[in-house]
Every structure is written in structure tokens, then in C-alpha cells.
FILO-425149 format. One line per 2 residues: number of its first residue (from 1); their letters; for each residue z, y, x of C-alpha. Coordinates in nm, 3 decimals, always signed. Layout:
BEGIN
NUM = A = Z,Y,X | ...
***
This chain:
BEGIN
1 = MS = -19.366,+0.062,-10.915 | -19.503,-0.242,-11.091
3 = SG = -19.271,-0.537,-11.134 | -19.325,-0.850,-10.929
5 = AD = -19.472,-1.016,-11.237 | -19.731,-0.737,-11.259
7 = AL = -19.820,-0.712,-10.892 | -20.147,-0.572,-10.765
9 = II = -20.316,-0.860,-10.582 | -20.574,-0.781,-10.314
11 = AG = -20.716,-1.064,-10.106 | -20.423,-1.280,-10.214
13 = KP = -20.163,-1.027,-10.101 | -19.925,-0.880,-10.365
15 = FT = -19.826,-0.514,-10.383 | -19.576,-0.355,-10.620
17 = SR = -19.728,-0.006,-10.588 | -20.065,+0.080,-10.740
19 = LM = -20.097,+0.400,-10.541 | -20.277,+0.407,-10.207
21 = LG = -20.240,+0.714,-9.988 | -20.462,+0.870,-9.724
23 = TG = -20.324,+1.029,-9.409 | -20.570,+1.313,-9.353
25 = KF = -20.516,+1.689,-9.401 | -20.136,+1.691,-9.372
27 = RD = -19.988,+1.981,-9.178 | -19.796,+1.749,-8.945
29 = YG = -19.680,+1.391,-8.909 | -19.334,+1.464,-9.044
31 = LM = -19.477,+1.589,-9.370 | -19.720,+1.297,-9.386
33 = KA = -19.443,+1.041,-9.344 | -19.220,+1.213,-9.600
35 = AI = -19.505,+1.214,-9.851 | -19.580,+0.846,-9.794
37 = EA = -19.213,+0.764,-9.847 | -19.195,+0.970,-10.166
39 = SG = -19.512,+0.816,-10.306 | -19.393,+0.458,-10.283
41 = AQ = -19.741,+0.365,-10.155 | -19.773,+0.043,-9.960
43 = II = -20.139,+0.068,-9.855 | -20.215,+0.354,-9.616
45 = TV = -20.565,+0.447,-9.508 | -20.652,+0.607,-9.174
47 = SI = -20.978,+0.728,-9.025 | -21.039,+0.512,-8.723
49 = RR = -21.255,+0.781,-8.563 | -20.953,+1.010,-8.552
51 = VE = -20.753,+0.735,-8.387 | -21.034,+0.646,-8.147
53 = LN = -21.110,+0.999,-8.034 | -20.749,+1.127,-8.033
55 = AP = -20.866,+1.445,-8.198 | -20.625,+1.740,-8.160
57 = GH = -20.338,+1.700,-8.406 | -20.399,+1.329,-8.448
59 = EG = -20.282,+1.179,-8.119 | -20.053,+0.885,-8.174
61 = LL = -20.127,+0.857,-8.548 | -20.071,+0.483,-8.556
63 = DE = -19.747,+0.520,-8.363 | -19.613,+0.734,-8.648
65 = LD = -19.661,+0.461,-8.910 | -19.421,+0.170,-8.950
67 = LS = -19.683,-0.101,-8.984 | -19.418,-0.356,-9.077
69 = RY = -19.374,-0.165,-9.405 | -19.733,-0.077,-9.487
71 = QL = -20.068,-0.246,-9.514 | -20.290,-0.042,-9.284
73 = LP = -20.636,+0.023,-9.424 | -20.865,+0.169,-9.154
75 = NT = -21.173,+0.341,-9.293 | -21.523,+0.412,-9.166
77 = AG = -21.522,+0.780,-9.262 | -21.802,+0.975,-9.099
79 = CR = -22.044,+0.682,-9.085 | -22.391,+0.755,-9.221
81 = TA = -22.554,+0.412,-9.194 | -22.460,+0.047,-9.222
83 = AE = -22.503,+0.010,-8.847 | -22.254,+0.289,-8.776
85 = AL = -22.005,+0.146,-9.026 | -22.029,-0.200,-8.868
87 = RV = -21.957,-0.056,-8.525 | -21.656,+0.143,-8.645
89 = AR = -21.517,-0.149,-8.847 | -21.532,-0.376,-8.544
91 = LA = -21.369,-0.107,-8.334 | -21.095,-0.070,-8.596
93 = RA = -21.015,-0.439,-8.582 | -21.009,-0.433,-8.201
95 = LT = -20.778,-0.128,-8.194 | -20.537,-0.227,-8.470
97 = GV = -20.558,-0.603,-8.506 | -20.610,-0.544,-8.879
99 = DW = -20.909,-0.700,-9.053 | -20.885,-0.487,-9.368
101 = IK = -21.145,-0.211,-9.384 | -21.222,+0.063,-9.632
103 = LE = -21.598,+0.077,-9.608 | -21.753,+0.424,-9.635
105 = VI = -22.122,+0.492,-9.570 | -22.193,+0.857,-9.649
107 = PD = -22.516,+1.021,-9.529 | -22.486,+1.310,-9.776
109 = AR = -22.306,+1.600,-9.608 | -22.311,+1.830,-9.912
111 = YL = -22.163,+1.613,-10.188 | -22.029,+1.325,-9.974
113 = LP = -22.184,+1.065,-10.201 | -22.191,+0.706,-10.067
115 = DS = -22.520,+0.527,-9.996 | -22.528,+0.223,-10.224
117 = LE = -22.790,+0.021,-10.035 | -22.635,+0.075,-9.692
119 = TL = -22.287,+0.005,-9.830 | -22.397,-0.328,-9.977
121 = KA = -22.575,-0.422,-9.653 | -22.266,-0.343,-9.443
123 = AE = -22.028,-0.513,-9.688 | -22.216,-0.841,-9.678
125 = QL = -22.217,-0.843,-9.298 | -21.849,-0.751,-9.268
127 = VG = -21.738,-1.016,-9.518 | -21.936,-1.266,-9.314
129 = EG = -21.740,-1.157,-9.006 | -21.407,-1.221,-9.176
131 = FT = -21.315,-0.867,-9.283 | -21.130,-0.788,-9.605
133 = VL = -21.368,-0.525,-9.738 | -21.272,-0.248,-9.981
135 = PY = -21.595,-0.050,-10.039 | -21.606,+0.312,-10.153
137 = VQ = -21.896,+0.342,-10.396 | -22.052,+0.540,-10.674
139 = PD = -21.940,+0.424,-11.022 | -22.226,+0.178,-11.069
141 = AI = -22.143,-0.145,-11.253 | -22.448,-0.329,-11.119
143 = LA = -22.360,-0.240,-10.760 | -21.998,-0.338,-10.825
145 = RQ = -22.104,-0.687,-10.937 | -22.321,-0.724,-10.627
147 = LE = -22.029,-0.626,-10.404 | -21.805,-0.875,-10.584
149 = KV = -22.070,-1.143,-10.534 | -22.085,-1.093,-10.156
151 = GC = -21.706,-1.125,-10.137 | -21.554,-0.775,-10.136
153 = AT = -21.182,-0.769,-10.210 | -21.204,-0.463,-10.438
155 = VM = -21.451,-0.202,-10.554 | -21.354,+0.165,-10.520
157 = PL = -21.563,+0.391,-10.746 | -21.535,+0.766,-10.706
159 = AS = -21.390,+0.972,-10.991 | -21.563,+1.292,-10.874
161 = PI = -21.674,+1.425,-10.533 | -21.434,+1.373,-10.242
163 = GS = -21.171,+1.644,-10.213 | -21.293,+1.829,-10.523
165 = GR = -20.982,+1.776,-10.737 | -21.203,+1.765,-11.046
167 = GL = -21.050,+1.449,-11.188 | -21.219,+1.171,-11.383
169 = LA = -21.563,+1.327,-11.428 | -21.715,+0.979,-11.408
171 = RA = -21.475,+0.821,-11.658 | -21.741,+0.659,-11.877
173 = LI = -21.913,+0.501,-11.578 | -21.583,+0.386,-11.427
175 = ET = -21.510,+0.209,-11.755 | -21.835,+0.012,-11.715
177 = VI = -21.722,-0.091,-11.366 | -21.382,-0.201,-11.500
179 = DG = -21.540,-0.397,-11.784 | -21.578,-0.753,-11.660
181 = AT = -21.465,-0.683,-11.303 | -21.340,-0.990,-11.117
183 = VP = -21.172,-0.797,-10.835 | -20.934,-0.499,-10.852
185 = VV = -21.094,-0.164,-10.932 | -20.942,+0.120,-10.729
187 = VD = -21.040,+0.471,-10.841 | -21.095,+0.676,-10.529
189 = AG = -21.187,+1.039,-10.457 | -21.168,+1.355,-10.664
191 = LG = -20.834,+1.307,-10.838 | -20.649,+1.638,-10.849
193 = VP = -20.326,+1.596,-11.044 | -20.097,+1.307,-11.141
195 = SD = -20.235,+1.297,-11.497 | -20.574,+1.203,-11.349
197 = AA = -20.414,+0.900,-11.185 | -20.229,+0.807,-11.504
199 = QA = -20.553,+0.828,-11.701 | -20.732,+0.604,-11.451
201 = LE = -20.463,+0.338,-11.490 | -20.459,+0.381,-11.869
203 = IG = -20.828,+0.290,-11.895 | -20.772,-0.027,-11.694
205 = AD = -20.817,+0.064,-11.327 | -20.592,-0.143,-11.105
207 = AV = -20.497,+0.133,-10.861 | -20.593,+0.474,-10.726
209 = LV = -20.631,+0.619,-10.378 | -20.531,+0.981,-10.323
211 = NT = -20.525,+1.210,-10.020 | -20.633,+1.572,-10.068
213 = AV = -20.445,+1.617,-10.397 | -20.121,+1.541,-10.215
215 = AE = -20.189,+1.689,-9.870 | -20.312,+2.023,-10.008
217 = AN = -20.046,+2.063,-10.277 | -19.793,+2.344,-10.240
219 = DP = -19.528,+2.074,-10.211 | -19.696,+1.758,-10.076
221 = VG = -19.379,+1.550,-10.092 | -19.311,+1.647,-10.453
223 = MA = -19.673,+1.583,-10.546 | -19.667,+1.242,-10.376
225 = GA = -19.364,+1.147,-10.584 | -19.535,+1.271,-10.899
227 = FG = -19.842,+1.055,-10.830 | -19.614,+0.758,-10.774
229 = LA = -19.461,+0.808,-11.119 | -19.802,+0.869,-11.277
231 = VQ = -19.945,+0.534,-11.177 | -19.638,+0.362,-11.314
233 = AG = -19.675,+0.542,-11.647 | -20.048,+0.479,-11.663
235 = RA = -20.010,+0.109,-11.595 | -19.729,+0.075,-11.848
237 = GY = -19.941,+0.251,-12.108 | -20.237,+0.023,-12.039
239 = LA = -20.024,-0.290,-12.073 | -19.865,-0.160,-12.394
241 = GR = -20.206,-0.107,-12.554 | -20.307,+0.228,-12.696
243 = MA = -20.339,+0.300,-13.069 | -20.677,+0.301,-13.236
245 = VR = -20.867,+0.628,-13.233 | -20.934,+0.757,-13.586
247 = AH = -21.178,+1.014,-13.715 | -20.919,+1.144,-13.962
249 = AS = -20.547,+1.210,-13.985 | -20.303,+0.931,-14.063
251 = PS = -19.951,+1.026,-14.182 | -19.667,+0.889,-13.977
253 = SP = -19.434,+0.874,-14.279 | -19.511,+0.684,-14.605
255 = VA = -19.631,+0.898,-14.894 | -19.504,+0.666,-15.169
257 = GV = -19.199,+0.805,-15.350 | -19.236,+1.159,-15.221
259 = VR = -19.093,+1.411,-15.470 | -19.372,+1.645,-15.569
261 = LP = -19.367,+1.971,-15.764 | -19.652,+2.078,-15.987
263 = DP = -19.931,+2.244,-15.792 | -19.889,+2.620,-15.818
265 = EV = -20.148,+2.798,-16.022 | -20.369,+3.012,-15.809
267 = PV = -20.430,+3.350,-15.977 | -20.793,+3.442,-16.031
269 = PA = -20.860,+3.795,-15.909 | -20.994,+4.038,-16.169
271 = PG = -21.359,+4.143,-16.140 | -21.389,+4.410,-15.874
273 = GR = -21.034,+4.356,-15.762 | -20.918,+4.266,-15.420
***
């Protein structure tokens, strides 16, 4: 975890962990809670539609979470338009008493890519209604600045398609989002292994959000712990400052004073010889 002096600050609230964890896809609540504990995460996202509809296997989800220990982050998963997202966000606040919302507007069923225009429209309305808005978006620096301008608490660019485990495919674009950002940048979606999370923090992201990579691991609890360590390492590496990248080798030991022998003569093969 980050030290208190290096806290992640979202909407004025400090967090020592830079890992957020989703609650979907776990085999059961016991495994979910053990993974959350192992991860060290302090911000936990839940799909409010699952809570609202009490879908089989998800009854009592909120009762399983100690909300005195975690910042609950309801999300608008499944919403295809700004209007749907606004309805679900308002429902989330009524059900939970929490005004934080992870805004997702995804009309694309094949690749699950967020709709930038509808996301911006919904974000502006929700901020105006007093929500703390954390929008899930494509890695678009122009959109990120617009979301900052309307008052979003973070921007959450995708690394690769949701649940794909393909890692930082959009690294170069995420770097443009990070460059000049005035709110925390949380890399969300597509991370597959802890090294993906470490790399995201190394390039300057403030946090990551992970779900499938943990829930679908052979050992979800072990993987959750590994992601927790990865964000710590990535953040420490970012703060330490990486070395310059060179186009050529650079010896790590000085060459002055090295004892050298004469270069051996290389025999010249005779004509026709081997």
C-alpha cells in the first residue's frame, strides 16, 4: 500500500491502496470477500442492477460487504444510453445512500466499448446532481479533459476490451490521458496479470481497477494478493524515476584500468580450405 504521504486522493478522500476491485464473476461470496481482503483494496465496485434485481447468486450482495471498511462504488453496468445511466445512478444512490458512481455507458455488445458522447452527457448531469462521478471511457485525451472540465472525480480509460485479459494494448493512448491530467487516472478493463497493473502505475496512472483477472484466476485469493503487491511496486518504480532508454549498450562497470591482453591473431584460411 502507498504511505499516507503518497495517498491516492479522490474527491478529497485519501486511500492508501491504489487497487480497486470488482465483485462480479466470483464463485461465491466467501471467495469474493477473501479476495478483497487479500488485495488490500479499499474501493469496491458493484453492479447496481445485480443488487436491484436480486439476480440468482447475488442476493444480499451489499450485506456481505463491510461498508465501514470500504468505499462502495456502484456502477451503471448494462446501461446503453445516458438516460439509462442516469436512472441507474439515481437508483444506486437511493438504495445505498452512496453518491459515488462508476459511470458506464456501453451500447456495443460485441466489444463493450463505451460511448464517449453519451458518457460525457451523463457525467455532466450527474455532477450537477451532486454525484462523485468516475467515468469509464476510451483512452481519449480530449474526452478526458472534457470530463475533468465538467467536474468528474477521475477518468478511467480502458487498457483493452473488458474481460479480455490482453493487458495494456492502449498504452500509448493512456499515456496521452495521463499527460497533463488534473484528476486521478484509473486504468480500467482488460488487465490480465499483475505485471499489467505494475506497468500501468509505472507509466504514471494513479490506480487500476481489476475484476475478471482475479475472479477467473485459478487461485483468486492468491491473484488478488499479487495485484496488491504489483500496484505497490509500480507506484514505487514511478516515484523512483526510471533510467533513460538508450539505443545502444552502456557498461555497468567502468572500462578505465581494465587489464587487456593483445587481441589474438585470427588465422586466415588457405585458399580452398575450410
